[in-house]
N, C-alpha and C positions, 0 to 999 in steps of 0.2 A: 504494500500500500504506500502511496505517496506520503511524504512527511505531512503530518496532520496540521502543520503550522508553516506552510511553505509560501514563498512569494512567487508571483508570476513574473517571469523574466521581463525586464524592461519596463515594468509598471510598479506603481505603489499599491498593488493589489495583493491581498493575503488570503489564501485558502486555508480554512480551519473549521473546526467543529463549532456549532452554535454555543454561545455563552449567554448567561442570564442577562447581561447588560445589552444584548442585541435588540431587545425590545425598543430601547431608546435610540437605536441606530437605524430604525426604519424597517425592521424585519417584517412586521405585520403589514405595513404598507406595501412592501414588495409582494407578499403573498396575495394581496388584493389585486395585483396585476394578473394573477393566475386564476383565481376563483373567489367564491364568497368567503370572506373572512371578517366576521363581525368584530365589534370592539371587544377587547379582552383587557380586563383590569390587570394592574401590576400583580396582584395576588393570584389571579387565575393563571397568568403567564408563569409566575414562579412555581405554582403548584404543578402545572403541566410539565415545565422544564424539569423539575425534580422527579416527577413520575417517569419521564422518558429517560432521564439519566440513570435511573435504577436498572434499566435494561442493559447498561454498559455498551459494549460493542455490538449488541444485537439490534440496536436502533440508533442510528447516527444521522444527525442533521448537519449537513455541510453548508458553509456560507463562504462567500467571497466578500471581503471588506475592502472598500476603497479607503486606504489609510490617510489620504489627504482630506477627503470630505468626512470621514468617519461613518460612512453609510454602508449598509449591507446592500450589495448590488446584484447578488445571485445566490441561489440556494437550491437545495434538493435534499431528499432523505432516502435512506435505505433501511429496511428492516429485514432481519434474518428469520425465515420460517424453518422450524425444525420438523422433519418428517420421519416417518417410519420406512418409507420406500427408499430404494437405492442405498441400502445399508445404513439407515438412519441419516440420510443425507440432509443437506441444507440448501435452501433457495433464497437468493437475495431478491427483494422487491424494491425497485426504485420508484419513488413517488415525488410529486410536488416540485418538479424542476422548473425554475423560473429565473429569468434574467431581466433586470430593470430595462424598461423601454429605451432609456437613454444610454445604455451600455451594450446594446446588442451589436453584433457584428465583430466582436472582439474575441470570439472563440471561448467565451466564458461558460456557455452551456456545455460545450465539449469538456471543458476542464472539470465542471461539477460532475457530469456523468462519468467521466474517467475516474475521478476520486472515489465516487460511490461504488462503481463496478470493481475497482481495485480493492476497496475495503471488503466487499462481499467475497471476492476471490481469496483474500487473506484470511477470511473466516472459514474457508473450506467449502464454500457454496459450489455445487456442481453446475448451477446455471444462475443467471441473473435475468429477471424479467421486468417488464414495465408495460403500462397501458398508455396509449397516446391517441390523439386525434389524427384523422387522415392528413390534416395540414402539417402535422409535425413528423410524419413518417419519414420523409427524406432526411431531416435532421438526425433522427435516431439511426437511420441506415448509415449515415456518415460516422456515427459513433460505433459502428460494427454490429448493431442489432439487426435481426432479420424478422420479417413478418412471419408469424406462425399462428394459425387458427384464428379464432375470433374472440372477442370479449363480450360477455353478457353481464348484466347487473340488475339488481333490484334495490331501490332506495327504501329505507325504512319509512313507515308511515309518518313518523314524527318529522323526519327531514323533508319529506314531500310537502307537508303542511307549511313548514318554514319557507320553502322555496316558493310555494304558491302565494303565500301572504306577501312576499316581496313584490309580486307582480300585480296584485289586486288591491 
């Protein structure tokens, strides 16, 4: 796995794991560029951060911080699923990859995905998977992912009500 606190060559950008102080560095605002991300109090953020931290290397959130502005400009996460198949194998699931609109085109998404995939491999995962929209397929192919099968989902009733209330 890449150094968990490495700089991107030629830039004042640092790739590292999420820190508690990142809430004040625009982490949630960045996630809002990806999907619905309601307001989260400092206490809620701290509680969730501590909960995720308890999983250790089985759930990692990676960020890229612009050290000049002090802002989080890219992020993604990976969690490790432990299975019984394949001799109690492990699968890495990459989620929530986002790069700030003003920082796109700098290969930061590839850096995030590479960091997360390397982490999953270092944890002994026999495969790393992710879901993406058709519009992001080409990007992930450039990151060496291949299309395989289809995704299906069902939202919980609670979540559907929240989404519907936003539109009505």
